PAZAPA-4460 file (N, C-alpha, C; in steps of 0.05 Angstrom, whole numbers, plus 32768, in hexadecimal, padded with zeros to 4 digits):
% residues 122
    n_x    n_y    n_z   ca_x   ca_y   ca_z    c_x    c_y    c_z   seq   type   mol
   865F   7D91   80E9   8651   7D8F   80D1   8645   7D73   80CD     1      M     A
   8653   7D5E   80D4   864A   7D42   80D2   8631   7D3E   80E3     2      A     A
   8631   7D4A   80FA   861A   7D48   810D   8601   7D54   80FF     3      D     A
   8602   7D69   80F1   85EA   7D75   80E5   85E0   7D64   80CE     4      N     A
   85F2   7D57   80BF   85EA   7D45   80A9   85DC   7D2D   80B4     5      S     A
   85E7   7D22   80CB   85DA   7D0B   80D7   85C0   7D11   80E3     6      N     A
   85BD   7D2A   80EF   85A5   7D32   80FA   858F   7D36   80E4     7      Q     A
   8597   7D42   80CE   8587   7D46   80B7   857C   7D2B   80AB     8      G     A
   858E   7D19   80A9   8586   7CFF   809F   8573   7CF1   80B3     9      R     A
   8578   7CF2   80CB   8566   7CE5   80DE   854B   7CF3   80DE    10      S     A
   854A   7D0C   80DC   8531   7D1B   80DA   8522   7D14   80C1    11      L     A
   8530   7D12   80AB   8523   7D0A   8091   8518   7CED   8092    12      S     A
   8527   7CDC   809E   851D   7CC1   80A1   8505   7CC0   80B3    13      E     A
   8505   7CD0   80C9   84EE   7CD1   80DB   84D6   7CDC   80CD    14      A     A
   84DA   7CF1   80BD   84C3   7CFB   80AF   84B8   7CE7   809A    15      R     A
   84C8   7CD9   808E   84C0   7CC5   807B   84AF   7CB0   808A    16      T     A
   84B9   7CA7   80A0   84AA   7C93   80B1   848F   7C9D   80BA    17      D     A
   848F   7CB6   80C2   8476   7CC4   80CA   8462   7CC6   80B3    18      W     A
   846D   7CCC   809C   845C   7CD0   8084   8450   7CB4   807D    19      A     A
   8461   7C9E   807E   8455   7C83   8078   8440   7C7C   808D    20      E     A
   8444   7C83   80A7   8431   7C7D   80BA   8416   7C8B   80B6    21      R     A
   8419   7CA6   80AF   8401   7CB6   80A8   83F2   7CAB   8091    22      R     A
   8401   7CA0   807D   83F4   7C94   8066   83E6   7C7A   806E    23      T     A
   83F1   7C6B   8080   83E5   7C53   8088   83CA   7C58   8098    24      A     A
   83CB   7C6D   80A8   83B4   7C75   80B7   839F   7C81   80A5    25      L     A
   83A8   7C8F   8090   8394   7C99   807D   8387   7C83   806E    26      A     A
   8395   7C6E   8067   8389   7C57   805A   8374   7C4A   806C    27      A     A
   8379   7C48   8085   8366   7C3C   8098   834D   7C4F   809B    28      E     A
   8352   7C69   809C   833B   7C7B   809E   832A   7C7A   8084    29      R     A
   8337   7C78   806D   8329   7C75   8055   8317   7C5D   8053    30      T     A
   8322   7C46   805D   8312   7C2D   805E   82FB   7C31   8072    31      F     A
   8300   7C3E   8088   82EA   7C42   809B   82D4   7C54   808E    32      A     A
   82DB   7C67   807E   82C8   7C77   8070   82B7   7C67   805C    33      A     A
   82C5   7C54   804D   82B6   7C42   803B   82A4   7C30   804C    34      W     A
   82AE   7C27   8062   829D   7C16   8073   8285   7C24   807E    35      G     A
   8288   7C3E   8087   8271   7C4D   808F   825D   7C53   8078    36      R     A
   8266   7C58   8061   8256   7C5C   804B   8246   7C42   8045    37      T     A
   8254   7C2B   8045   8246   7C12   803F   8231   7C0C   8055    38      A     A
   8238   7C11   806D   8224   7C0C   8084   820D   7C1D   8081    39      L     A
   8211   7C36   8079   81FA   7C48   8075   81E8   7C3F   805E    40      S     A
   81F4   7C36   8049   81E4   7C2E   8032   81D4   7C15   803A    41      C     A
   81E1   7C01   8046   81D4   7BEA   804F   81BE   7BF0   8063    42      I     A
   81C3   7C01   8077   81AF   7C09   808A   8197   7C16   807F    43      G     A
   819B   7C29   806C   8186   7C37   805F   8175   7C23   804E    44      V     A
   8184   7C13   803F   8175   7BFF   8030   8163   7BED   8040    45      G     A
   816C   7BE3   8057   815D   7BD1   8069   8146   7BE2   8076    46      L     A
   814D   7BFB   807F   813A   7C0A   808D   8122   7C13   807A    47      A     A
   8128   7C17   8060   8114   7C1F   804D   80FD   7C0B   804C    48      A     A
   8103   7BF3   804F   80EF   7BDD   804D   80DB   7BE0   8065    49      T     A
   80E5   7BE9   807B   80D3   7BEE   8094   80C5   7C08   8092    50      R     A
   80D2   7C1D   8089   80C8   7C38   8089   80B2   7C3B   8073    51      L     A
   80B7   7C2E   805C   80A4   7C30   8046   8098   7C15   803F    52      F     A
   8091   7C06   8054   8087   7BEB   8050   806C   7BE9   8041    53      G     A
   805D   7BFF   8041   8043   7BFD   8033   8044   7C0A   8017    54      D     A
   805D   7C0F   800D   8061   7C1A   7FF3   8059   7C06   7FDD    55      L     A
   8049   7C10   7FCA   8042   7BFF   7FB3   804D   7C0B   7F9A    56      E     A
   8057   7BFD   7F88   8058   7BE1   7F88   8070   7BD6   7F9A    57      P     A
   806B   7BBF   7FA5   807F   7BB3   7FB8   8099   7BAD   7FAD    58      R     A
   809A   7BA7   7F93   80B5   7BA0   7F87   80C7   7BB8   7F87    59      W     A
   80BC   7BD0   7F85   80CB   7BE9   7F85   80DC   7BEC   7F9E    60      L     A
   80CE   7BE6   7FB4   80DC   7BE7   7FCE   80F2   7BD3   7FD0    61      L     A
   80ED   7BBB   7FC5   8101   7BA5   7FC7   8119   7BAD   7FB5    62      R     A
   8113   7BB9   7F9E   8129   7BC1   7F8D   813B   7BD6   7F9B    63      V     A
   812D   7BE9   7FA8   813C   7BFE   7FB7   814D   7BF1   7FCD    64      L     A
   8141   7BDF   7FDD   8151   7BD2   7FF3   8169   7BC2   7FE8    65      A     A
   8164   7BB3   7FD3   8179   7BA2   7FC8   818F   7BB4   7FBB    66      V     A
   8186   7BC9   7FAE   8199   7BDB   7FA2   81AB   7BEA   7FB7    67      G     A
   81A0   7BF2   7FCC   81B0   7C01   7FE1   81C2   7BEE   7FEF    68      L     A
   81B9   7BD6   7FF4   81CB   7BC1   8001   81E0   7BBA   7FED    69      V     A
   81DA   7BB6   7FD4   81EE   7BB0   7FC0   8203   7BC8   7FBF    70      G     A
   81FA   7BDF   7FBF   820B   7BF7   7FBF   821D   7BF6   7FD7    71      L     A
   8213   7BEF   7FEF   8223   7BED   8007   8238   7BD8   8004    72      G     A
   8232   7BC1   7FF9   8245   7BAC   7FF4   825A   7BB3   7FE0    73      V     A
   8252   7BC2   7FCD   8265   7BCB   7FB9   8278   7BE1   7FC5    74      L     A
   826E   7BF2   7FD7   8280   7C05   7FE5   8295   7BF6   7FF6    75      A     A
   828C   7BE1   8003   829F   7BD0   8013   82B4   7BC6   8000    76      L     A
   82AD   7BBB   7FEA   82C0   7BB1   7FD7   82D4   7BC5   7FCE    77      A     A
   82CA   7BDC   7FC7   82DD   7BF1   7FBD   82EE   7BF9   7FD5    78      F     A
   82E5   7BFB   7FED   82F5   7C03   8004   830A   7BEF   800A    79      G     A
   8303   7BD5   8008   8316   7BBF   800D   832C   7BBF   7FF8    80      F     A
   8324   7BC3   7FDF   8338   7BC4   7FC9   834A   7BDC   7FCD    81      R     A
   8341   7BF3   7FD4   8352   7C0A   7FD8   8365   7C05   7FF0    82      S     A
   8359   7BFC   8006   836B   7BF7   801D   837F   7BE2   8017    83      Y     A
   8378   7BCD   8009   838C   7BB8   8002   83A3   7BC3   7FF2    84      G     A
   839D   7BD3   7FDD   83B3   7BDF   7FCE   83C6   7BF0   7FDF    85      K     A
   83BA   7C02   7FEF   83CA   7C13   8000   83DA   7C03   8015    86      S     A
   83CD   7BEE   8020   83DA   7BDD   8034   83F2   7BCE   8027    87      A     A
   83EE   7BC3   800F   8404   7BB5   8002   841C   7BC8   7FFC    88      R     A
   8416   7BE0   7FF3   842B   7BF3   7FED   8439   7BFC   8006    89      D     A
   842B   7BFF   801C   8438   7C06   8036   8448   7BEF   8041    90      L     A
   843F   7BD8   803F   844D   7BC1   804A   8468   7BBD   803B    91      E     A
   8469   7BC4   8022   8482   7BC2   8012   8497   7BD7   801D    92      Q     A
   848C   7BED   8027   84A0   7C00   8032   84A6   7BFC   804F    93      S     A
   849A   7BE6   805A   84A0   7BDF   8076   848D   7BEA   808A    94      G     A
   8476   7BF8   8082   8463   7C02   8096   844F   7BEE   809C    95      E     A
   8447   7BED   80B5   8434   7BDA   80C0   8419   7BE5   80BC    96      H     A
   8407   7BD4   80B1   83EA   7BDC   80AE   83D8   7BC6   80BA    97      T     A
   83BE   7BCE   80BC   83AC   7BB9   80C7   83AB   7BA2   80B2    98      V     A
   83A9   7B8A   80BB   83AA   7B73   80AA   8393   7B74   8096    99      S     A
   8399   7B6B   807E   8383   7B6A   8069   836F   7B55   8071   100      L     A
   8379   7B41   8080   8366   7B2C   8089   8351   7B38   809C   101      W     A
   8358   7B49   80AE   8344   7B56   80C0   8332   7B68   80B0   102      W     A
   833D   7B78   809F   832D   7B8B   808F   8319   7B7B   807D   103      I     A
   8324   7B65   8070   8312   7B55   805F   82FC   7B47   8070   104      G     A
   8303   7B3E   8088   82F0   7B30   8099   82D9   7B44   80A0   105      A     A
   82E0   7B5C   80A7   82CD   7B71   80AD   82BB   7B75   8095   106      F     A
   82C5   7B79   807E   82B7   7B7E   8065   82A4   7B68   8060   107      A     A
   82AC   7B4F   8062   829C   7B37   805B   8286   7B36   806F   108      V     A
   828B   7B39   8088   8276   7B37   809E   8261   7B4C   8099   109      V     A
   826A   7B66   8094   8256   7B7B   808F   8246   7B76   8076   110      L     A
   8253   7B6D   8061   8244   7B67   8048   8232   7B50   804C   111      A     A
   823A   7B3B   805B   8228   7B25   805F   8210   7B2C   8071   112      G     A
   8214   7B3E   8084   81FC   7B47   8095   81E8   7B56   8083   113      L     A
   81F5   7B66   8071   81E3   7B76   8060   81D2   7B65   804D   114      G     A
   81DF   7B51   8041   81D1   7B3E   8030   81BC   7B2E   8040   115      V     A
   81C4   7B25   8057   81B1   7B16   8069   819A   7B28   8070   116      A     A
   819E   7B41   8075   8189   7B54   807B   8175   7B56   8065   117      G     A
   817E   7B56   804C   816C   7B57   8034   815A   7B3F   8036   118      V     A
   8164   7B28   803A   8154   7B10   803A   813F   7B10   8052   119      F     A
   8147   7B1C   8068   8135   7B1E   807E   811D   7B31   807A   120      L     A
   8122   7B47   806B   810D   7B59   8066   80FF   7B55   804C   121      V     A
   8108   7B41   803C   80FC   7B3B   8022   80DF   7B30   8026   122      W     A
***
């Protein structure tokens, strides 16, 4: 009887560990989805200036490009905030996650490239 209770406890602990790992991976996938959305917004904003370069009035095209790049940067910020909260919660329970430093560096670089792109096409 004692063997069954030890096996049950080990199995429940293993399932909890697996659930925490799945949660960590889900947080990473969610950040990746925010990053893809941001990259799409930034890319469409920058591409619009080339595709519709002869659109009049010119300021309308600039507002569209800046708006889409801004939306992409905002998506990165939301994604980073969401991942940061999940990562801190998981770290408290002992689960390893991708460092917030790396995620933040990725977000800052992507946002910086988007903003630089706006200045290049302005």
